[in-house]
N, C-alpha and C positions, 0 to 999 in steps of 0.2 A: 505208526500211529502218529499223527502230527503233535508237536510239543504242546500246543494250546489244548488239544484233547486230552493229553495225559495230564496237564495241569489242571484242567476242569474235573477229570475224574477223581483227582486227590482232594478236590475243595467242593464237595456236595453241599448244597444248602438244604433247607426242610423240604421233606417231601420229595428228595432226590432231584430238585430242580438244579441246573447248571448255573455256577457263579459265573457272572460276565468278567472273565479273565481279561479282556481287552481292556478294561478300565486301569489295569494295573501297568500298563505300558503307555510310554510318553511319546511314540512315534505319530505323527499327525494323521497316517491314514487309519489309525485303530479308532478314530472317533469319528462319528456322524458329521458333527458340526465343527470340529476343531477347537471348540470352546475352551477344552481343558490342556490343549497342547500348549508346550512352551513357545514363548514369542519367536517369530522368524529372525534369523540372524541376516543382516543386511551386507550380504558378502560382497556383491558387486561395488558398493560404495566404499567398504573398507579395505577391498584390494586395491582398488585405484588409489585410494589415499596413501597405502602402504608401499605398493609396488612402483606406482607411476611417480609419486610426489616425495617420497621419504628414502633419503639415501641410505640411512641405517638399516631400515627393515630390507630394503632390495638387496644391499650386500650381505646381510645375515642369510637371507634366502638363497642367494646364489653360491655363497661359500658352502652352504650345506649340500643344496642340489648338485652343484657341480663337482663336489667332492664324492657324491654317489655315482655320478655319471662317469666319472674318471677312475673310479676304484677298480683295481685288477680282481677278476673273478678267477675262483678256483676252476681247475680243469673239468670239462664236461663235455657232452656230447657236442659235435661241431653244429649241427642244425639248431639244437637248443640255444647255444651260445650266440649263434648268428641271429636269431630272433631277438634276444634280449639285448645284444649290445648294437642292435640297428637303430635307425632313426625313426621318429614319428613325426610325419609332416615336417621333415627337415630338421627336428631337433632331437637330441639324445632322448631315447624312450626312458631310460632310468632317470635322468636329470629331470625330464618332464614329470614323471610320476613323484618324484621326491617333493619337487616345488608344489605340486598339486596337494600332497598331503599336509605340507607345512602351512599353506595358505587356507585351503578349504576344509582338510581333514578326510577328504576321499579322494580316490584316484581309481579310474575305471580304465582297464586295457581289454579293449575289443579283440577278440580272437578272429582274424580273418583267415579263411581256408582256401585251399585251391581246389581243383578238380578232383584230387585224390582224396580230400576230406581232411588232410593234415594241415596244420597252421603254416600259413606262409607268411604273416605279417601281424605284430600286436600294435595296435593304434590306441594311443591315448585320447580318451574322449575328455572333453571339458566338464569338469564335474558340476558346474552351476547349470548345465544344461541337460543333466541327467535327472530324472524321476523315477523311483522305483514303483512298480506296478504290483499291488499286493494280491495274492491270492484269497481263497475262502479262509484259510487257516492263519491268515495275518502275515504270511512270509511272502517275500518276493518271488513272482513267477517269471518277471522280466522287466525291461527298463525301457522308458520312452526318453528318446533324445529330441530335443527341441532346438531348432535354428529358425528365429524370426517367427513366422506363422506356420511352418512346416514341422511336422512331428513324424518321427520314425520310432516304430515299435521293435524292440530286440528282445526276442525271447532268451530266457535264462539259458536253456539249451536247445540244441537244434534236433532234427529227427532222430539221430543216432545217440541222443543223450549226451553228446559232447557239449562242453561249456561254450558260450557264446561271448561271455564277459567276465573278466576277473576283476572282482570289487575288492580294493585295498582301502582299509579305513583305519584311523586312529582311534583309540578308545574313547567312548563317551558314555559318562554315567547316566545320562538322561535320555538316550535314544538307542534304540535296538537295531538300527539300521544305518544311521549317518554317524560318522564319526566326526570329531571336534578337532579343528585345526589349531596350530599355535597362533595365528592371527587373532583368533577369538580373544585370546588373553592379552596379546600384544596391541590390540587396538586402542584401548585408552592410553597407553604410553605413547602410541604413534600420533594420535590426535594432540596429546601435550607437546610432543617435540615438534610437530607442525606449527601449533599455535606459536611456540618460542620462536621458531624461524620467521613465522610472519611478523611477530613483534619487532624482531631484529631488523626486518626489511623496513618496516612501516617507520622505525626510529631512524634508520638511514635515509628514508625518503623525506624525512623531516628535519634535514641536516644534522642529524645524529644528537638532536637535543631532546630531553623529555619534554612531554607537553607541558604548557604554561598559558598564560594569559597576558595581555596588554591592557594595563590599568591605566585609565585616564583620570587624572587628578584634576577635577572640575573647580573652577574658580567663579565664585560669585553665582553658583547655580547655573553655570554654562555647561551644557551636554552636546555630544556629538549629534550632528543630524544623521538622519538614514543614508543620505548620499555620501556623508564623509565616512560613515562605518563601513559601507560596502567597499569604498574606495580604498581605505586603509587595510581591509582583510584581503583585497585583491593584489595590493602592492606587497603585502608580506608573504603571501604564497607565491609571488612571482620572484620575489628577491631573496628569499630565504629558505625555501623548501627544496627539497632535492639533492642527489648526491653532487651536483656541480655547485652548489652554494654552501657545501659543508664547510665550516669555520668561518664563514663571512661575517665580518663585525656588523652588529645592528645599530643603525643610527636612529635615535628616538628624539623626538620633539614634540613641543606643544603640550607639555604635561603628561607625557606617556612614560610608562616604566614597566618593565617585565617582571612578571611574579611566575615563579615556576610553581606547579601544582602536582607534579607526579614524582614518585620516588625513581631515584636512579637505578639502573640495572644492578649496580654494585650493593646498593641498600638492599634491594630485592633478592640478592644472592641468584640473580637470574642465570648465570653462566653454569652454577652448579644444579638448578632446575633442570636445564635443558640436558646436562650430562646425566643425570639421574634417569631421565625418560630414556635416553639413548641406552642406557644400561640395562634398563628394564625390557626393552625390545630385544636386545642381545639375549638376556636371560629366557625370555620366551622361546625364542628359537634355537636355544641350546648352544650359543656360539660364545666363547670367552671374549669379552669386551676388548681385551688387547688386541685381538685379531682384527678388530674394526677400527683400530687406532683411537679409541676412546681414552681421555687423559683421567688420571686420577684413580687407575685400578692396578693394584699392584699384588693381585692375588696370585699370579704365576710368575716364577723367577725370570722366565724368559719367554721367547716366542716358540721355542722347541717345546717346552712344557704345555703351552697353551695348545700348540697343535696336537699333541699327544692327547691332552684331554678332549679336544674336539673330536677325536677319532674314537675314544673309548666311550664317551658319554653320549655321543650325538650320531655320529656317522655309521658306526658299526650296529648299533640298535635299528636305527631307521634302514640300513641297507638289509639287515636280516630280515625285517618286516616285509619290504617290498620283494626281495628274492624269494623269500619263504612263501609268499601268497602266489607269486608266479609259477614256482614249482609246483605248488599245489594244484593251482589251476590248469597246468600242463600235464598233470601226472597221467592222464589217460594215455598220452602218446610217449612219454618217458617217465615210467613208472620207478625206474630205480636211480634216476639222475638228481642230483643234489645243486642247488644254485646258492652260492654263497661267495664272500669277498675272501680273497686269497690273503690272509693277514701277514704272511711271511713275505709278500712283495709290497707291502706298504711301507714305505721309507719312514715315516713318522713312529712306526712301532717296531722298528728294526731292533732298537736297542732292548725292548722288552722282549721281544721273541727270541733274541740271543742269549739273554739270561734264562728264559724258560727253557731253551734247547740244552744249555749246559747243565741245569739241574736234573733235567730227565734223563740225560745222557749218563750222567754220574750215579744215578740210582741202580744200582746193580741188583737190588732185590725186586726190580719190575721186569716182566717179561716184555719181549718186542711188541705184542700186541697192545699189552697196557701202556707202554711208552706212546705208541702211535695214537691211542684214544686220547690221552693227556694232551697230545700236541694238536687234536683235532684233524687227525689223518685217518683215512679209511684203513680198516683192518683186512688183510690179505687172507681170505678164508679157503682160498685154493692151496695155501702153502701147507 
């Protein structure tokens, strides 16, 4: 019985009428006109601003996604391991899925099958091109992948009830089928950081001086003519603006004097404003600011502690989400296999694992099976 029917049966209105349960959901396809749906997130604009234009956001995403892509995996079936560690369109599959989750909040791995019906490749679809197709019960029955004016419908399952797509998503409190990416929270900080960078560049283009005005002290009611005004403005731009004219002394004559109008960056504490925005970006993507070279952050005693925190707080949870979803989606072919990061082979966690092994080994009151469970190892049931 579909979940919506079960919910509707539990909430009967007067005369046994069915309550419109769909109104309690916020996914856009639950509404006839979309009037009550949340406003659409402008992902394409935000991802270009963050990934293409902002060095802090791009480095934070790369640090996490490349860490996931290069993480050692626990032993599993060779065929399954080959699928997960292969490339997708020339890029590491796990790295691509991790980056898509961070930026978009959703990652779609299409399961391509061979002539024998078994998976032969996992292809990462661009999440901004994927649209779920809802069935009568409100849940997706397939996905539409659009490239330009062309659209391809991909059923949720093939004729043999095998999955065609593995959907991995971050948690979203306002959407039942789409996840929310870290970029959504980092976008305001990215905009602020980009604005600060633009300010610094404009300041440099204007000879590293704050904006100001040339004041003409008129005598006996004399004023500049329109021609004199335009000539003076052109000469000022040509002689004193731009990086090549930085520090060039200004020669004023004829009653002209310079009057500064704007606060200096020091007075505005501008450097701290930009650094604060950069730390907010790092926080949104789960990266210790020290690893991004940001000044003024002494939360971690050294880089070793920062790397350990990155693995514990970001890489391991994200890796478990991605690998767990792939293992669940491929369970039809490998029902007993487990995909996970091999923590014992992560150099940044070697010290923690060494202490854990020592404590567990010294616990004489535990059986061998209990020790293996505490260490995250499989229990030998055949023994």
